[in-house]
C-alpha positions in Angstrom: 92.8 51.2 143.8 96.1 50.5 141.8 97.6 53.2 139.7 96.8 51.1 136.6 93.3 50.8 137.6 93.0 54.5 138.2 94.6 55.1 134.8 92.3 52.9 133.0 89.3 54.4 134.6 90.5 58.0 133.9 91.1 57.0 130.2 87.6 55.6 130.2 86.0 58.9 131.5 87.8 61.0 129.1 85.8 59.4 126.1 83.4 61.5 124.1 80.8 58.7 124.8 80.7 59.6 128.5 78.0 61.9 130.0 79.3 63.7 133.1 76.7 64.6 135.6 73.8 64.8 133.1 70.7 66.7 134.1 67.5 65.0 134.8 65.9 66.2 131.4 68.9 64.9 129.5 68.7 61.7 131.3 65.0 61.4 130.3 66.0 62.0 126.7 68.7 59.5 126.7 66.6 56.7 128.4 63.8 57.3 125.8 66.4 57.3 122.8 68.0 54.0 124.1 64.6 52.4 124.6 64.9 51.8 128.4 61.6 53.2 129.4 58.5 55.3 128.7 57.1 58.4 130.3 54.0 57.7 132.4 51.0 60.0 132.9 52.3 62.8 135.1 55.9 62.6 134.1 57.7 59.6 135.8 60.0 57.5 133.7 58.6 53.9 133.7 61.1 51.1 133.3 61.3 47.4 133.2 64.3 45.4 134.3 65.6 41.8 133.5 65.6 41.0 137.2 62.8 42.5 139.6 64.7 42.4 142.7 68.3 42.2 144.3 70.4 39.2 143.7 71.9 38.5 147.1 73.3 35.1 146.2 75.4 36.9 143.5 76.9 39.3 145.8 80.5 38.7 147.2 83.0 40.6 149.2 86.7 40.3 148.3 88.5 38.6 151.1 91.9 40.1 152.0 93.8 41.5 154.8 91.3 44.2 155.2 88.2 42.1 155.5 89.5 38.6 156.6 88.9 39.2 160.2 86.5 42.1 160.1 83.6 40.6 158.1 81.2 38.0 159.5 81.7 35.2 156.8 78.2 33.7 157.3 74.9 34.2 155.8 75.0 36.8 153.0 78.7 37.6 153.4 80.2 35.4 150.9 84.2 35.6 150.2 85.6 35.7 146.8 89.4 36.0 145.8 91.0 39.3 144.8 92.2 37.7 141.6 88.5 37.0 140.7 87.7 40.7 141.2 90.7 41.8 139.2 90.0 39.7 136.3 86.3 40.6 136.0 87.4 44.2 136.4 89.9 44.0 133.3 87.3 42.4 131.2 84.7 45.0 132.1 87.0 47.8 131.5 87.8 46.3 128.0 84.1 45.8 127.4 83.4 49.4 128.3 85.9 51.0 125.9 84.0 53.2 123.4 80.7 52.4 125.1 78.2 55.3 125.8 78.4 55.7 129.6 76.6 57.8 132.3 78.7 59.2 135.1 77.3 60.8 138.3 79.4 62.2 141.2 77.4 62.1 144.4 77.6 62.0 148.2 76.4 59.0 150.3 75.3 60.7 153.6 73.9 64.1 154.5 76.3 64.6 157.4 79.4 66.4 155.9 81.7 64.8 158.5 80.5 61.3 157.6 79.6 61.3 154.0 81.7 59.5 151.3 82.0 60.6 147.7 80.9 58.2 145.3 81.4 58.1 141.4 78.9 55.9 139.6 79.9 54.8 136.2 76.9 53.1 134.4 75.7 51.8 131.2 72.1 52.7 131.6 70.6 56.3 131.7 67.8 55.2 134.0 70.5 53.9 136.5 72.0 57.3 136.4 68.6 59.1 137.0 68.0 56.5 139.9 71.3 57.2 141.8 70.9 61.0 141.1 67.5 60.6 142.9 68.6 58.3 145.6 72.0 59.8 146.7 72.9 63.5 148.0 73.4 65.7 145.2 76.4 68.0 145.5 76.3 71.7 144.5 78.1 72.8 141.4 80.8 74.1 143.8 81.2 70.9 145.6 81.7 68.9 142.3 84.7 71.1 141.3 87.7 68.9 141.6 85.6 66.0 142.8 87.8 63.1 144.1 85.9 59.9 144.7 86.2 57.8 147.7 84.6 55.0 146.1 83.6 54.0 142.5 80.8 51.9 141.2 81.1 50.5 137.8 77.8 48.9 136.7 77.2 47.5 133.1 74.2 45.2 133.0 74.9 44.0 129.6 78.2 42.6 130.6 77.8 39.1 132.1 80.2 36.8 133.7 81.0 33.2 132.8 80.7 31.1 136.2 83.1 28.4 134.9 86.0 30.8 134.0 85.2 33.8 136.1 84.6 32.0 139.4 81.2 33.6 140.0 77.9 31.7 141.0 75.8 32.9 137.8 76.3 35.3 135.0 75.2 37.9 137.4 77.6 39.4 139.9 78.0 42.2 142.4 81.6 42.2 143.9 82.6 44.5 146.6 86.4 45.3 147.2 87.1 47.4 150.3 90.7 47.5 149.6 90.3 49.0 146.1 87.2 50.9 147.2 85.3 49.8 144.2 81.9 47.8 143.4 81.6 46.3 140.0 78.1 44.7 139.0 77.0 42.9 135.8 74.2 41.0 134.5 71.5 42.8 136.3 69.3 45.9 135.6 67.8 46.1 138.9 68.8 49.6 140.1 68.5 48.8 143.8 71.9 47.1 143.6 73.6 50.6 143.3 71.9 51.8 146.4 72.3 48.8 148.6 75.8 48.3 147.5 76.9 51.6 149.0 74.7 50.8 152.0 76.7 47.9 152.6 80.0 49.8 152.2 78.8 52.3 155.1 77.8 49.6 157.3 81.2 48.3 157.1 83.1 51.6 157.5 81.0 53.7 160.0 81.0 51.4 163.1 85.2 51.9 163.0 84.1 55.6 163.6 81.8 54.9 166.4 79.0 55.7 164.1 75.8 53.2 164.2 74.5 52.4 160.6 70.9 51.5 160.6 68.4 50.1 158.1 65.4 52.1 159.4 63.1 55.0 158.6 63.3 58.3 160.9 61.2 61.3 161.6 61.2 64.2 164.1 58.4 65.9 165.9 58.0 69.6 166.4 59.9 69.6 169.7 62.8 68.0 168.0 62.2 64.5 169.5 63.5 61.9 166.9 61.9 58.5 166.3 63.6 55.5 164.5 61.4 52.9 162.9 63.1 49.5 162.1 61.1 46.7 160.5 61.2 44.2 157.6 58.9 44.4 154.5 55.3 44.1 155.3 55.6 45.4 158.9 54.2 48.9 158.2 57.5 50.7 158.4 56.8 53.2 155.6 53.2 53.7 156.6 53.9 54.3 160.2 56.8 56.6 160.0 54.9 58.7 157.4 53.1 60.9 160.0 51.8 64.5 158.9 52.6 65.7 162.3 56.1 64.6 162.2 58.9 65.7 159.6 60.5 63.0 157.6 64.3 62.6 158.1 64.6 59.6 155.5 62.8 56.4 154.9 65.5 53.7 154.8 69.0 54.2 155.7 70.6 56.3 158.4 73.5 56.8 160.7 73.8 57.7 164.4 76.8 59.9 165.5 77.9 61.7 168.5 75.7 64.6 167.3 72.5 62.7 166.3 71.0 61.1 163.3 71.6 61.6 159.6 70.2 60.3 156.3 72.4 58.3 154.1 70.3 59.2 151.1 68.9 62.1 149.1 66.0 60.2 148.0 63.4 57.5 148.8 62.9 54.0 147.0 59.2 53.1 148.0 57.4 49.8 147.4 54.2 50.9 145.7 52.3 47.7 145.0 48.7 48.4 146.1 49.6 51.9 147.1 46.6 53.9 148.3 46.3 57.5 147.5 44.0 58.1 150.7 46.4 56.2 153.1 49.7 57.4 151.7 48.9 60.5 149.6 52.6 61.9 149.8 54.1 58.7 148.4 51.3 58.3 145.8 51.9 61.8 144.4 55.4 60.9 143.7 54.2 58.1 141.2 52.7 60.8 139.1 55.6 63.3 139.2 58.4 64.3 136.7 61.9 63.0 137.9 60.5 59.8 139.6 61.7 56.5 138.4 58.8 53.8 138.3 60.5 50.4 138.4 58.4 47.4 136.9 55.1 49.3 137.5 52.5 48.3 134.8 51.0 51.2 132.7 47.7 50.9 131.1 46.7 51.9 127.5 46.8 55.5 128.5 50.2 55.2 130.3 48.5 55.6 133.6 50.4 53.6 136.4 48.3 50.7 137.6 49.6 50.2 141.1 47.6 47.3 141.8 49.0 45.3 139.1 51.6 42.9 140.2 51.9 40.8 137.1 55.5 41.7 136.6 56.5 41.5 140.3 55.2 42.4 143.7 58.3 44.4 144.2 57.2 47.5 142.1 59.1 50.5 143.2 59.2 54.3 143.0 62.6 56.2 143.2 62.3 60.0 143.8 64.3 62.8 145.4 63.1 63.3 149.0 62.3 67.0 148.2 59.1 65.6 146.4 57.8 64.9 149.9 56.5 68.2 151.5 57.0 67.5 155.2 60.8 66.8 155.4 63.4 67.7 158.0 65.7 70.3 156.5 69.1 68.8 155.6 67.8 65.4 156.7 69.8 65.7 160.0 68.4 65.8 163.5 69.2 65.2 167.1 69.5 61.9 169.1 66.5 59.4 169.1 64.1 59.6 172.1 62.2 56.6 171.0 63.1 53.6 168.8 60.4 51.3 167.5 61.1 47.7 166.3 58.1 46.6 164.1 57.2 43.1 163.6 54.3 41.4 161.8 53.7 38.3 164.0 51.5 36.0 162.0 51.5 33.4 165.1 49.4 36.1 167.1 51.8 35.7 170.1 53.8 39.0 170.7 52.1 41.8 172.3 50.9 44.9 170.2 53.4 47.1 172.0 56.1 46.3 174.8 58.9 48.2 176.2 62.3 46.4 175.9 65.2 46.3 178.4 68.6 47.0 176.8 69.3 43.2 176.8 66.0 42.6 175.0 66.7 45.3 172.7 69.9 43.6 171.5 68.3 40.2 171.4 65.3 41.4 169.2 67.7 43.6 167.0 69.9 40.6 166.2 66.8 38.4 165.7 65.1 40.9 163.4 61.9 38.8 163.5 58.8 39.1 161.3 56.6 36.2 159.6 55.6 35.2 156.2 51.9 34.5 155.7 50.3 31.9 153.5 50.1 33.1 149.9 53.3 35.4 150.0 55.5 32.7 148.6 54.8 29.6 146.8 54.5 26.5 149.2 53.8 28.7 152.3 50.7 27.3 153.8 51.1 28.4 157.5 53.0 31.1 159.3 56.8 30.9 158.8 59.4 32.9 160.8 61.6 35.2 159.1 64.7 36.3 160.9 66.8 39.1 159.3 69.7 40.1 161.6 69.7 43.9 162.4 66.6 44.2 160.3 68.8 44.1 157.2 70.8 40.8 157.0 72.0 41.2 153.3 73.7 44.5 154.0 75.6 43.9 157.2 79.1 42.8 156.7 80.1 42.7 160.5 78.9 40.2 163.1 75.4 41.3 164.3 76.7 41.4 167.8 79.0 44.3 166.9 76.1 46.4 165.6 73.8 45.4 168.5 76.3 46.4 171.1 77.1 49.8 169.3 73.3 50.5 169.2 72.8 49.6 172.9 75.7 51.9 173.7 74.0 54.7 171.9 70.7 54.1 173.5 72.1 53.9 177.1 74.2 57.2 176.4 71.2 59.1 175.2 68.4 57.7 177.2 66.3 56.4 174.3 63.1 54.2 175.0 63.0 51.0 172.7 59.6 49.6 171.9 58.6 46.4 170.1 55.4 46.8 168.2 53.5 44.0 166.6 51.4 45.0 163.5 50.6 41.4 162.8 47.7 39.1 164.3 45.8 39.0 167.4 43.3 36.6 169.0 44.8 33.7 167.1 47.4 33.1 164.3 47.0 34.0 160.7 43.6 32.3 159.4 42.2 32.2 163.0 42.9 35.7 164.5 42.6 39.0 162.8 45.1 41.6 161.8 45.9 44.3 164.3 44.0 47.5 163.6 46.2 50.1 162.2 44.2 52.8 164.2 45.1 50.9 167.3 48.8 50.6 166.2 49.0 54.3 165.5 47.4 55.3 168.8 50.1 53.0 170.6 53.0 54.4 168.9 51.7 58.0 169.3 51.4 57.2 172.9 54.9 56.0 173.2 56.4 59.0 171.2 54.3 61.6 173.2 55.4 60.1 176.6 52.0 58.9 177.7 53.3 55.5 178.6 56.1 56.9 180.8 53.9 56.5 184.0 51.5 53.6 183.3 51.8 50.3 185.0 53.3 47.4 183.1 53.0 43.6 183.3 55.5 41.0 182.3 54.2 38.3 179.9 55.9 34.8 180.8 57.1 33.7 177.5 59.5 36.4 176.0 59.6 38.5 179.4 58.1 41.5 177.7 56.8 44.4 179.5 53.3 45.4 178.4 51.5 48.5 179.3 48.3 47.8 181.2 46.6 50.9 179.5 47.1 53.0 176.3 44.9 56.0 175.5 42.3 55.2 172.8 43.1 51.4 172.8 40.8 48.8 174.6 42.6 47.0 177.3 41.8 43.5 176.2 43.9 44.1 173.1 47.1 44.8 175.1 47.9 41.3 176.5 47.9 38.8 173.5 46.8 35.9 175.8 43.7 37.8 176.8 42.8 38.1 173.1 42.8 34.4 172.5 39.7 32.5 173.2 41.7 29.2 173.6 44.4 30.1 176.2 46.0 26.6 175.9 46.4 27.1 172.3 48.0 30.5 172.9 50.5 28.8 175.3 51.5 26.1 172.9 51.9 28.5 170.1 53.9 30.8 172.2 56.3 28.0 173.3 56.5 27.1 169.6 57.6 30.6 168.5 60.0 31.0 171.5 61.6 27.8 170.5 62.2 29.2 166.9 63.6 32.3 168.4 66.1 30.5 170.4 67.0 28.0 167.6 67.8 30.9 165.2 69.9 32.9 167.9 72.1 29.9 168.4 74.5 30.9 165.5 75.1 34.4 167.1 75.8 33.5 170.7 79.6 33.4 170.2 79.6 37.1 169.2 77.2 38.6 171.9 77.4 39.5 175.4 76.1 36.8 178.0 73.5 39.1 179.5 72.0 39.3 175.8 72.0 35.6 175.6 70.2 35.2 179.1 67.4 37.4 177.7 66.3 34.6 175.4 62.5 33.7 175.5 61.4 30.8 177.6 60.1 27.8 175.5 59.8 25.7 178.5 
């Protein structure tokens, strides 16, 4: 950050209109006074936003000497000039003069050796409460003389003019690694604050040999750590919330030479159709003081209606991790013993559980596969494959092969077992087969985590080369091999070849940046 920019920001922070590190009760008062939300039954702050999800097409990374050769300029990583950033920043700082602002000074990362210090300067009180929930809260002593590594300036009422400002729309999220700054405008969706810093860590940490991961993590009584990767709808949150294992974190983690640490100090759970019996811990947070409920409909008595998706299916609850009873102290643990890649295969082809070789692990990690089913999006009438590199494509600035190789090195060094678990369909594709039993899925995952599959016999299926256990305690053997579950074997073979071809077509754009052994593990669509 230039001296001039630093000076202007410092002047901004000196204003009497700035609230520095306000408390949770104070932020409630400010949010209510400013008309940003209302208190729901039980105490959470319920808010509605002008956008109900992230704006990935409006996110840009400044291309300069630091990023030009380090960022993978494909997919969600779109370059923008430093001059565009500077012009918008100047306009934002002018606009913010004499405005009421809320400032939070927080850590991103529970590991003191890897964390970064972030100063959030925000227009909305609810955003300030959100980041206070989601990031790691320093002690009063740690805040003395706080010097930010990164600054986030987020002013939703400030919008860009695409014609003069060089943006795609009036909404923008610009990341400048040289100035160590993110500026955002035009969107009230608070998740941009969280994912913006996640993207920063995903760029910085690999240079230190730390693997950044979009996953949940928990730890058993014996200290055995498990990681769960998976896109929306695969069951990641449900399956990692195990009462017999302590939660390390639900979304973003780093893997160092010492073990796993959480990037965050809170959770940002999707709560549409949340069931109190199936997920009691998360449900309880939706009726707790301090929680932010984002775009959750309230009934006439201010009771959250978690089944109402009329505003959006992407309803959210943001809460400090301490609201969950069974958590790992400090949100730090040892090296993973097991890693689970979750997929909801609506084609009904992939086995319910299979063990991956190191090369297959890299291939599946880069692919990041799940499937959309009819009804999830307008115009979707049959299963559609979804590939999100590293199970988090919008947040990964570097080439996927770089992350995959780093993960592979960690797995080999520490001897972790890697499993592909299909929570999708069996006996046929969506509309013909049935959804995998959650009871069977839990039994398979528990068997893997408890070492009960270490000595069983495995067979190799012919299309993806996946190793399938011939038996799993508590699971019928006919469920384990997907081809056996289909009545029409020819239909299975044709569908498997079709899906294998989709995998190969998707992977073509990554081949230049991955090891030949990984490319050789591609499925056979013969």
